[in-house]
MIMI-471166 format. One line per 5 residues: number of its first residue (from 0); their letters; for each residue x, y, z of N, C-alpha, C. Coordinates in pm, whole numbers, plus 50000, padded with zeros to 5 digits. Layout:
N
NUM	a	X:Y:Z:X:Y:Z:X:Y:Z ~ ...
//
This chain:
346
0	mlist	75017:22417:58604:74991:22365:58469:74980:22216:58466 ~ 75053:22144:58551:75042:21998:58559:74908:21956:58604 ~ 74852:22021:58705:74723:21991:58755:74615:22020:58648 ~ 74628:22128:58582:74535:22165:58474:74536:22062:58358 ~ 74654:22012:58324:74662:21915:58216:74600:21778:58263
5	tllpf	74624:21747:58385:74564:21622:58445:74413:21622:58435 ~ 74360:21741:58459:74214:21761:58464:74145:21777:58327 ~ 74232:21780:58222:74171:21803:58084:74065:21706:58042 ~ 74075:21576:58070:73968:21487:58030:73834:21524:58091 ~ 73835:21569:58216:73710:21610:58278:73659:21740:58216
10	awlyg	73754:21826:58175:73714:21948:58108:73649:21917:57970 ~ 73701:21817:57901:73644:21776:57775:73503:21720:57789 ~ 73486:21639:57893:73350:21587:57922:73256:21699:57960 ~ 73300:21796:58040:73220:21910:58079:73184:21990:57952 ~ 73288:22004:57864:73260:22085:57743:73157:22018:57651
15	livwl	73162:21887:57646:73067:21812:57563:72922:21830:57612 ~ 72905:21825:57747:72775:21846:57805:72724:21990:57774 ~ 72816:22090:57789:72776:22231:57761:72743:22250:57615 ~ 72821:22179:57524:72795:22188:57383:72660:22135:57345 ~ 72626:22015:57397:72497:21951:57366:72386:22041:57419
20	kqili	72398:22093:57542:72299:22180:57597:72279:22303:57514 ~ 72389:22363:57463:72380:22481:57384:72313:22456:57251 ~ 72336:22338:57192:72267:22306:57064:72118:22313:57086 ~ 72066:22259:57194:71919:22266:57221:71872:22405:57225 ~ 71953:22494:57286:71916:22636:57300:71917:22704:57162
25	dtgit	72035:22690:57094:72054:22763:56969:71967:22718:56854 ~ 71929:22590:56853:71846:22542:56742:71699:22564:56772 ~ 71662:22603:56893:71523:22628:56924:71446:22505:56944 ~ 71510:22386:56963:71438:22260:56977:71353:22264:57105 ~ 71401:22316:57211:71327:22321:57332:71198:22401:57319
30	qtlgm	71211:22507:57236:71091:22595:57218:70986:22523:57129 ~ 71041:22454:57024:70958:22378:56932:70875:22268:57006 ~ 70939:22205:57103:70877:22098:57182:70791:22149:57289 ~ 70791:22283:57307:70710:22343:57408:70764:22337:57546 ~ 70899:22302:57550:70965:22294:57685:70988:22437:57734
35	hraap	71026:22527:57647:71051:22664:57691:70996:22759:57585 ~ 70958:22873:57626:70906:22981:57539:70988:23109:57558 ~ 71004:23180:57446:71073:23306:57454:70998:23408:57538 ~ 71069:23495:57601:71008:23601:57677:70929:23695:57588 ~ 70811:23742:57629:70726:23829:57547:70783:23969:57530
40	vplii	70892:23997:57604:70958:24128:57591:71107:24104:57567 ~ 71179:24203:57512:71322:24188:57491:71395:24143:57619 ~ 71499:24063:57598:71579:24010:57713:71723:24051:57695 ~ 71780:24109:57799:71922:24139:57797:71989:24056:57904 ~ 72078:23963:57866:72144:23878:57958:72284:23927:57984
45	vgnir	72318:23961:58104:72450:24014:58146:72517:23903:58223 ~ 72626:23848:58166:72685:23737:58231:72837:23729:58203 ~ 72899:23622:58251:73039:23603:58225:73060:23447:58209 ~ 73159:23416:58132:73186:23274:58110:73304:23227:58205 ~ 73360:23322:58275:73467:23292:58370:73412:23279:58514
50	vggtg	73462:23182:58585:73416:23169:58724:73472:23287:58803 ~ 73385:23333:58897:73424:23447:58975:73362:23580:58921 ~ 73355:23675:59010:73284:23799:58971:73367:23883:58870 ~ 73301:23932:58772:73369:24025:58676:73309:24159:58667 ~ 73192:24178:58738:73130:24313:58732:72991:24311:58679
55	ktplv	72919:24198:58692:72784:24189:58637:72691:24289:58705 ~ 72692:24288:58837:72593:24368:58911:72602:24518:58881 ~ 72721:24583:58878:72726:24719:58840:72671:24749:58701 ~ 72698:24652:58605:72648:24677:58471:72496:24663:58465 ~ 72441:24568:58534:72294:24553:58541:72230:24680:58593
60	ialan	72290:24730:58705:72236:24855:58765:72243:24973:58665 ~ 72359:24987:58600:72379:25094:58504:72282:25085:58387 ~ 72267:24966:58332:72175:24945:58220:72028:24977:58254 ~ 71987:24926:58375:71852:24943:58416:71819:25089:58432 ~ 71906:25166:58499:71883:25306:58519:71888:25384:58389
65	alfea	71981:25348:58301:71990:25418:58175:71865:25396:58094 ~ 71813:25275:58084:71696:25244:58012:71572:25312:58071 ~ 71565:25319:58203:71453:25387:58270:71456:25537:58237 ~ 71574:25592:58245:71581:25737:58210:71555:25770:58060 ~ 71571:25667:57978:71545:25685:57835:71397:25660:57804
70	gykpg	71314:25625:57907:71171:25613:57885:71123:25471:57878 ~ 71209:25372:57899:71170:25232:57904:71113:25197:58039 ~ 71059:25078:58045:71010:25019:58173:71083:24891:58199 ~ 71208:24900:58245:71288:24780:58263:71247:24702:58391 ~ 71277:24568:58384:71266:24488:58503:71392:24402:58509
75	iisrg	71422:24350:58625:71545:24274:58647:71509:24141:58709 ~ 71577:24030:58663:71565:23902:58723:71700:23855:58766 ~ 71710:23776:58878:71833:23723:58926:71808:23594:58990 ~ 71917:23512:59008:71903:23382:59072:71875:23397:59220 ~ 71943:23490:59283:71923:23514:59423:72008:23423:59510
80	yqpng	72143:23434:59501:72230:23353:59577:72227:23389:59725 ~ 72215:23287:59812:72225:23308:59959:72365:23290:60003 ~ 72390:23317:60132:72529:23311:60182:72603:23178:60146 ~ 72531:23067:60135:72602:22940:60103:72618:22919:59953 ~ 72581:23021:59878:72599:23014:59730:72487:22946:59660
85	qstle	72383:22903:59734:72268:22834:59682:72145:22917:59693 ~ 72030:22863:59658:71903:22934:59675:71799:22833:59724 ~ 71728:22876:59828:71625:22783:59883:71489:22840:59858 ~ 71473:22939:59772:71344:22995:59740:71253:22891:59671 ~ 71125:22879:59709:71036:22783:59657:70947:22846:59545
90	apqev	70952:22978:59531:70877:23043:59424:70943:23178:59397 ~ 70912:23233:59278:70971:23370:59247:70925:23470:59357 ~ 71021:23556:59385:70996:23662:59494:71046:23794:59454 ~ 70968:23901:59480:71012:24032:59447:71105:24091:59556 ~ 71203:24164:59515:71301:24217:59609:71283:24371:59618
95	vqtsn	71290:24418:59738:71283:24561:59767:71408:24603:59843 ~ 71423:24731:59870:71542:24781:59941:71565:24719:60076 ~ 71458:24685:60140:71462:24632:60280:71452:24476:60284 ~ 71459:24413:60172:71454:24264:60171:71575:24206:60246 ~ 71557:24087:60295:71667:24018:60371:71767:23955:60272
100	pntvg	71888:24002:60267:71989:23944:60172:72016:23804:60194 ~ 71993:23754:60317:72019:23613:60350:71908:23525:60288 ~ 71802:23588:60239:71689:23509:60176:71690:23526:60028 ~ 71708:23648:59980:71696:23679:59838:71831:23699:59773 ~ 71938:23718:59852:72068:23741:59795:72114:23876:59813
105	depvl	72247:23897:59825:72299:24032:59850:72298:24119:59721 ~ 72324:24056:59609:72330:24135:59485:72187:24191:59447 ~ 72083:24117:59457:71945:24173:59423:71909:24287:59522 ~ 71948:24277:59647:71916:24386:59744:71995:24509:59708 ~ 72121:24489:59668:72205:24606:59628:72138:24670:59501
110	maqrt	72091:24588:59406:72028:24641:59284:71905:24722:59327 ~ 71825:24673:59421:71707:24746:59464:71745:24880:59524 ~ 71858:24886:59587:71901:25010:59656:71958:25107:59556 ~ 72012:25058:59448:72086:25142:59357:72008:25174:59227 ~ 71897:25108:59201:71815:25138:59080:71695:25223:59124
115	hhqip	71629:25281:59022:71510:25357:59049:71404:25269:59116 ~ 71327:25324:59206:71234:25244:59285:71124:25180:59199 ~ 71101:25236:59081:70999:25183:58989:71044:25061:58910 ~ 71171:25030:58921:71224:24910:58846:71210:24784:58929 ~ 71121:24691:58892:71093:24573:58976:71211:24471:58957
120	iwvfp	71237:24401:59066:71347:24302:59069:71289:24171:59132 ~ 71301:24064:59059:71248:23936:59104:71357:23830:59100 ~ 71357:23738:59196:71461:23633:59205:71399:23499:59212 ~ 71472:23402:59149:71432:23262:59149:71530:23188:59058 ~ 71570:23068:59097:71669:22997:59010:71614:22964:58876
125	kraqs	71484:22938:58864:71424:22906:58731:71383:23044:58673 ~ 71464:23096:58587:71446:23229:58537:71319:23253:58451 ~ 71279:23151:58378:71158:23171:58299:71039:23188:58390 ~ 71034:23120:58505:70925:23140:58599:70932:23281:58662 ~ 71055:23325:58687:71070:23456:58741:71022:23562:58644
130	ikall	71052:23546:58515:70997:23640:58414:70848:23645:58416 ~ 70787:23525:58420:70641:23515:58419:70582:23589:58536 ~ 70644:23566:58659:70588:23628:58778:70610:23777:58777 ~ 70726:23825:58725:70751:23967:58719:70651:24038:58626 ~ 70629:23980:58506:70536:24043:58411:70393:24037:58459
135	kahpe	70359:23938:58530:70217:23928:58588:70196:24039:58693 ~ 70301:24064:58773:70286:24171:58871:70312:24306:58817 ~ 70394:24318:58711:70427:24444:58652:70409:24439:58499 ~ 70291:24434:58454:70269:24421:58305:70318:24538:58220 ~ 70359:24650:58286:70410:24765:58213:70557:24741:58170
140	vnvii	70623:24642:58227:70764:24620:58191:70779:24584:58048 ~ 70865:24648:57976:70882:24623:57832:71026:24579:57795 ~ 71111:24549:57892:71241:24496:57868:71295:24439:57998 ~ 71352:24317:57993:71401:24252:58112:71552:24230:58104 ~ 71618:24258:58212:71765:24238:58228:71784:24122:58323
145	sddgl	71858:24020:58267:71887:23906:58349:72028:23913:58409 ~ 72037:23915:58542:72167:23913:58608:72220:23768:58598 ~ 72312:23751:58505:72367:23613:58476:72256:23533:58397 ~ 72295:23414:58361:72196:23328:58288:72241:23295:58146 ~ 72367:23318:58112:72414:23285:57975:72401:23131:57952
150	qhagl	72425:23057:58058:72419:22909:58039:72285:22848:58077 ~ 72184:22934:58098:72056:22886:58143:71967:22850:58029 ~ 71939:22717:58015:71860:22670:57900:71719:22725:57899 ~ 71662:22760:58016:71526:22808:58024:71505:22946:57964 ~ 71614:23016:57937:71607:23148:57877:71615:23140:57723
155	vrwpa	71500:23133:57653:71507:23117:57513:71520:23257:57455 ~ 71609:23276:57361:71630:23409:57302:71671:23404:57159 ~ 71649:23518:57090:71687:23532:56952:71794:23640:56949 ~ 71926:23609:56939:72029:23705:56957:72030:23812:56856 ~ 72079:23929:56894:72085:24047:56808:72166:24019:56685
160	reggr	72271:23936:56697:72360:23904:56580:72289:23828:56476 ~ 72169:23771:56507:72090:23699:56413:71965:23778:56374 ~ 71968:23906:56397:71860:23996:56363:71752:24004:56470 ~ 71776:23946:56586:71676:23940:56692:71676:24068:56778 ~ 71608:24061:56890:71595:24181:56973:71644:24154:57116
165	dlelv	71703:24029:57132:71760:23994:57264:71914:24009:57257 ~ 71969:24033:57380:72115:24063:57385:72182:23965:57483 ~ 72298:23917:57444:72387:23843:57534:72519:23919:57547 ~ 72536:23980:57668:72652:24063:57697:72746:23983:57790 ~ 72867:23959:57748:72964:23885:57826:73067:23980:57880
170	ieder	73083:23980:58013:73180:24068:58077:73311:23998:58105 ~ 73417:24073:58071:73551:24024:58112:73623:24137:58189 ~ 73715:24094:58269:73797:24190:58346:73939:24174:58321 ~ 74026:24225:58408:74168:24220:58389:74226:24083:58386 ~ 74153:23983:58429:74204:23845:58431:74187:23769:58296
175	gigng	74105:23829:58211:74086:23771:58075:74027:23629:58087 ~ 74077:23535:58005:74021:23400:58004:74117:23297:58070 ~ 74221:23351:58135:74314:23262:58203:74385:23171:58107 ~ 74386:23041:58134:74453:22946:58041:74359:22900:57926 ~ 74241:22957:57925:74150:22934:57815:74080:22797:57817
180	rllpa	74100:22724:57927:74042:22589:57938:73908:22593:58019 ~ 73826:22489:57992:73703:22477:58066:73724:22414:58199 ~ 73624:22432:58286:73626:22368:58420:73638:22220:58402 ~ 73708:22149:58493:73788:22203:58602:73931:22230:58573 ~ 73969:22215:58444:74111:22239:58405:74140:22387:58392
185	gplre	74039:22468:58386:74061:22611:58373:73946:22686:58435 ~ 73933:22820:58413:73830:22898:58480:73706:22922:58397 ~ 73688:22858:58280:73579:22890:58192:73462:22797:58207 ~ 73339:22857:58209:73218:22775:58212:73180:22721:58078 ~ 73225:22791:57972:73199:22750:57836:73310:22803:57746
190	sakre	73317:22755:57621:73424:22796:57531:73415:22943:57501 ~ 73538:23009:57498:73549:23150:57463:73525:23174:57319 ~ 73516:23064:57240:73500:23080:57090:73352:23091:57055 ~ 73263:23058:57146:73124:23069:57112:73082:23220:57105 ~ 73024:23254:56986:73002:23397:56959:72882:23456:57048
195	rdati	72907:23569:57097:72798:23640:57169:72773:23774:57096 ~ 72672:23847:57150:72642:23977:57084:72749:24081:57112 ~ 72796:24085:57236:72896:24192:57270:72973:24146:57388 ~ 73102:24189:57389:73190:24175:57502:73204:24310:57571 ~ 73187:24312:57702:73203:24435:57781:73326:24415:57870
200	sigas	73431:24492:57836:73551:24483:57915:73547:24592:58019 ~ 73552:24546:58147:73541:24640:58263:73677:24649:58332 ~ 73747:24756:58313:73876:24775:58379:73983:24689:58320 ~ 73961:24624:58207:74068:24543:58147:74162:24625:58061 ~ 74285:24580:58052:74385:24653:57976:74357:24622:57825
205	delqn	74421:24703:57742:74407:24689:57598:74450:24552:57552 ~ 74550:24492:57620:74598:24362:57580:74499:24252:57602 ~ 74412:24268:57699:74314:24162:57730:74177:24180:57664 ~ 74159:24289:57593:74034:24315:57526:74015:24221:57406 ~ 73884:24196:57373:73849:24115:57255:73902:23974:57258
210	tlaae	73916:23917:57379:73959:23776:57388:73844:23683:57368 ~ 73726:23732:57371:73608:23651:57351:73543:23679:57217 ~ 73479:23578:57159:73414:23595:57026:73287:23673:57042 ~ 73279:23789:56978:73153:23867:56988:73150:23960:56866 ~ 73026:23995:56834:73005:24085:56720:73053:24226:56750
215	ksfql	73033:24276:56875:73074:24406:56919:73154:24394:57047 ~ 73230:24500:57074:73301:24504:57199:73301:24648:57253 ~ 73293:24662:57385:73291:24793:57447:73384:24789:57573 ~ 73440:24899:57601:73527:24907:57722:73466:25012:57816 ~ 73451:24971:57940:73397:25060:58042:73496:25069:58157
220	tpkid	73499:25188:58217:73590:25211:58329:73516:25236:58455 ~ 73528:25150:58550:73455:25167:58681:73505:25291:58757 ~ 73418:25358:58829:73450:25481:58903:73436:25464:59047 ~ 73552:25477:59119:73548:25472:59264:73618:25596:59315 ~ 73544:25686:59378:73605:25813:59416:73563:25864:59553
225	saypl	73484:25784:59629:73435:25830:59756:73400:25708:59846 ~ 73370:25739:59970:73322:25636:60061:73237:25705:60169 ~ 73154:25622:60239:73070:25677:60336:73061:25582:60458 ~ 73038:25636:60579:73023:25549:60698:72904:25457:60682 ~ 72923:25333:60731:72807:25237:60727:72694:25291:60802
230	hrpne	72570:25287:60742:72448:25336:60799:72430:25489:60776 ~ 72536:25563:60722:72519:25703:60698:72567:25737:60555 ~ 72493:25694:60457:72532:25713:60315:72533:25861:60274 ~ 72461:25944:60351:72452:26088:60317:72577:26162:60357 ~ 72668:26094:60426:72790:26162:60476:72910:26116:60391
235	sqsft	72886:26102:60263:72999:26055:60175:73113:26159:60166 ~ 73231:26105:60158:73353:26190:60146:73434:26138:60035 ~ 73501:26232:59960:73591:26193:59856:73715:26132:59911 ~ 73782:26052:59826:73906:25991:59874:74020:26096:59899 ~ 74005:26206:59830:74102:26314:59854:74097:26362:59999
240	elltk	73969:26379:60047:73945:26417:60185:73991:26305:60283 ~ 73951:26178:60248:73978:26069:60335:74129:26043:60356 ~ 74203:26050:60245:74345:26015:60254:74418:26107:60353 ~ 74371:26235:60363:74430:26323:60461:74402:26276:60607 ~ 74280:26228:60625:74240:26176:60760:74307:26048:60799
245	liglk	74347:25970:60695:74396:25838:60723:74543:25827:60752 ~ 74612:25942:60742:74755:25944:60765:74788:25898:60903 ~ 74875:25798:60915:74912:25747:61040:74820:25644:61107 ~ 74708:25618:61033:74607:25526:61100:74619:25389:61032 ~ 74573:25288:61102:74571:25152:61046:74446:25128:60962
250	iaaia	74471:25083:60837:74360:25067:60740:74343:24918:60706 ~ 74221:24871:60703:74193:24731:60661:74083:24732:60559 ~ 74062:24617:60494:73957:24604:60394:73903:24459:60403 ~ 73773:24444:60381:73710:24314:60379:73627:24304:60249 ~ 73630:24187:60188:73547:24164:60062:73499:24021:60058
255	aignp	73369:24006:60042:73308:23876:60020:73245:23878:59885 ~ 73329:23894:59777:73286:23903:59646:73358:23802:59555 ~ 73323:23794:59431:73387:23696:59340:73533:23716:59323 ~ 73585:23843:59326:73722:23875:59300:73768:23975:59404 ~ 73791:23934:59533:73825:24030:59636:73950:24112:59604
260	qkffs	74044:24052:59540:74171:24122:59513:74150:24247:59426 ~ 74045:24239:59347:74015:24356:59256:73979:24476:59345 ~ 73907:24454:59450:73858:24564:59540:73982:24612:59617 ~ 74069:24518:59666:74188:24565:59744:74282:24641:59652 ~ 74297:24596:59528:74391:24669:59437:74333:24808:59401
265	alsnl	74206:24821:59392:74140:24953:59367:74174:25053:59480 ~ 74165:25005:59600:74190:25088:59716:74340:25125:59724 ~ 74423:25032:59692:74574:25053:59687:74605:25163:59582 ~ 74540:25147:59467:74564:25241:59357:74517:25386:59388 ~ 74428:25394:59482:74379:25528:59531:74477:25588:59631
270	gmhle	74577:25511:59671:74672:25566:59764:74666:25512:59907 ~ 74577:25410:59926:74565:25356:60063:74668:25245:60088 ~ 74726:25246:60205:74812:25141:60248:74738:25045:60338 ~ 74696:24927:60283:74618:24834:60356:74705:24743:60444 ~ 74686:24759:60576:74771:24676:60660:74713:24535:60684
275	htlsl	74580:24522:60657:74512:24397:60671:74400:24385:60572 ~ 74391:24266:60506:74280:24240:60413:74224:24104:60452 ~ 74091:24093:60435:74024:23966:60462:73937:23929:60340 ~ 73974:23823:60273:73889:23775:60164:73801:23660:60206 ~ 73670:23675:60179:73575:23578:60220:73503:23525:60092
280	pdhva	73446:23403:60097:73373:23346:59980:73265:23441:59933 ~ 73237:23437:59807:73130:23522:59745:72999:23494:59813 ~ 72921:23603:59846:72790:23599:59901:72787:23562:60049 ~ 72898:23521:60112:72895:23475:60250:72861:23596:60342 ~ 72797:23560:60453:72761:23665:60552:72882:23717:60624
285	iknta	72886:23842:60653:72994:23903:60728:72953:23913:60875 ~ 73025:23846:60959:72988:23842:61100:73059:23952:61180 ~ 72985:24001:61279:73038:24104:61366:73166:24060:61439 ~ 73167:23930:61470:73288:23880:61539:73411:23890:61455 ~ 73398:23865:61323:73514:23873:61234:73565:24015:61221
290	iaeid	73474:24111:61222:73512:24252:61215:73581:24294:61348 ~ 73522:24247:61456:73574:24292:61588:73718:24248:61613 ~ 73760:24139:61548:73895:24085:61565:73996:24163:61485 ~ 73955:24248:61393:74047:24319:61307:74103:24443:61385 ~ 74229:24455:61387:74301:24560:61453:74322:24676:61349
295	adfif	74229:24764:61340:74239:24874:61240:74152:24994:61289 ~ 74186:25108:61235:74111:25229:61266:74001:25252:61173 ~ 74021:25208:61044:73926:25215:60937:73915:25080:60868 ~ 73793:25035:60840:73772:24909:60768:73679:24941:60648 ~ 73730:24920:60525:73658:24951:60404:73593:24820:60348
300	itekd	73464:24836:60304:73396:24714:60250:73324:24766:60120 ~ 73276:24671:60041:73199:24701:59919:73054:24728:59951 ~ 72987:24787:59860:72841:24814:59881:72764:24681:59885 ~ 72811:24588:59798:72751:24455:59803:72756:24387:59942 ~ 72872:24403:60009:72883:24353:60141:72811:24433:60247
305	avkcs	72795:24558:60218:72729:24652:60311:72584:24610:60340 ~ 72513:24556:60235:72375:24519:60252:72358:24405:60351 ~ 72469:24339:60382:72459:24226:60476:72507:24267:60616 ~ 72538:24396:60636:72591:24442:60757:72488:24537:60830 ~ 72366:24527:60803:72269:24620:60861:72258:24611:61012
310	aiedh	72292:24489:61068:72281:24475:61210:72414:24505:61284 ~ 72516:24544:61214:72650:24568:61271:72664:24713:61305 ~ 72703:24744:61424:72734:24880:61463:72884:24894:61495 ~ 72952:24947:61398:73101:24966:61414:73138:25087:61337 ~ 73179:25189:61409:73206:25323:61345:73324:25316:61256
315	riwvv	73403:25211:61262:73523:25198:61176:73489:25158:61032 ~ 73366:25105:61011:73333:25052:60878:73290:25164:60784 ~ 73354:25167:60673:73321:25261:60564:73295:25185:60432 ~ 73194:25232:60368:73146:25163:60243:73201:25235:60120 ~ 73251:25164:60021:73307:25212:59902:73213:25179:59782
320	pmhlp	73134:25279:59733:73050:25247:59621:73130:25250:59488 ~ 73080:25168:59396:73144:25166:59262:73037:25190:59160 ~ 73064:25296:59076:72966:25329:58970:73031:25290:58835 ~ 72948:25258:58740:72992:25218:58611:72927:25303:58508 ~ 72990:25412:58461:72935:25497:58353:72928:25424:58225
325	lsnel	72815:25430:58157:72793:25368:58027:72833:25468:57916 ~ 72894:25414:57812:72924:25500:57701:72803:25522:57615 ~ 72790:25637:57546:72681:25666:57464:72664:25563:57351 ~ 72774:25511:57303:72770:25409:57200:72702:25286:57242 ~ 72730:25237:57364:72671:25115:57425:72523:25142:57446
330	sswvq	72486:25253:57509:72347:25280:57538:72264:25290:57410 ~ 72316:25354:57307:72240:25370:57181:72221:25235:57113 ~ 72323:25153:57113:72314:25023:57052:72216:24935:57120 ~ 72219:24929:57251:72119:24850:57328:71975:24890:57294 ~ 71951:25026:57293:71815:25072:57264:71773:25035:57116
335	eviqr	71870:25046:57026:71840:25007:56884:71799:24864:56874 ~ 71865:24776:56947:71834:24633:56937:71700:24596:56998 ~ 71671:24651:57117:71548:24609:57188:71426:24674:57125 ~ 71444:24770:57029:71332:24821:56954:71286:24738:56839 ~ 71366:24634:56804:71332:24549:56695:71202:24473:56723
340	pdpyr	71131:24438:56615:71004:24364:56636:71031:24224:56689 ~ 70930:24164:56748:70938:24031:56809:70957:23929:56696 ~ 71067:23856:56688:71085:23759:56579:71004:23634:56596 ~ 70946:23612:56717:70867:23488:56738:70717:23510:56704 ~ 70678:23639:56690:70536:23668:56664:70500:23630:56526
345	r	70396:23561:56508:70347:23521:56373:70233:23607:56331
//
């Protein structure tokens, strides 16, 4: 608490910068000056205001597949974080199942593997350019989902709460908003009081729900019930079967995600006794040498990390997929909003 209080002046300065930037976005000044233009199709931004992973990727995957099955032609854009947390891409690039995660990012590759093959995925730090490239290559796309981008000034939108057809969905998990302070005094990228279209609580308790300002709120429960050997996804086994096999064996888990403890806790809640856990920075590459040093009979990893392990041959590695079922209420509301007419069209 003392460190947080000491850092408050820096948090106030950071908040002022974010506030001024948001005024430019909300008032449409950048669009009026011709600096940015709204996307020609509805835009759904899935993000979080807290530092660290909260479950954006599973929600993007679930939304894209649900919209495709409902008859829409969705596309996905993402920044494309590389192992160092940055991006060196010089131009927008399309991602496919076999793309190199060290070039386009682990999350986009996972999206390509988990969404319908007709859903295009493009990556680039400048999201407006990514949208332009995606629509040029795939003019049939009629709705775009942005993996993160809530604080991205280049994404001009008309929020649903103002009668528009674009959506800003903020995800929160069991950690809530922490001390409620902005960086670096707290975990928030922007104020929790700024209203969004909807809050999506993923795995959060009732006490932590609705901590963010939003017109609507939804609660979703992630589903983890099976695992499969690395490189053999067709040999999936339920945890009921696995727990019987794991009796008396040494079990470990590795995670290079925004919130590794969330993965470890999920495994423990399923009845696994983890003798060793390894938390790595988000997006970082998992090296064969690090795995070889682990004394365990089984090593469990996330699907996001699995896309970075294609060159690793270790029979001990099992992948744990996480699915996020959408509620009918959320799916219906999203479709109702994106069907609204273009508010920018004259």
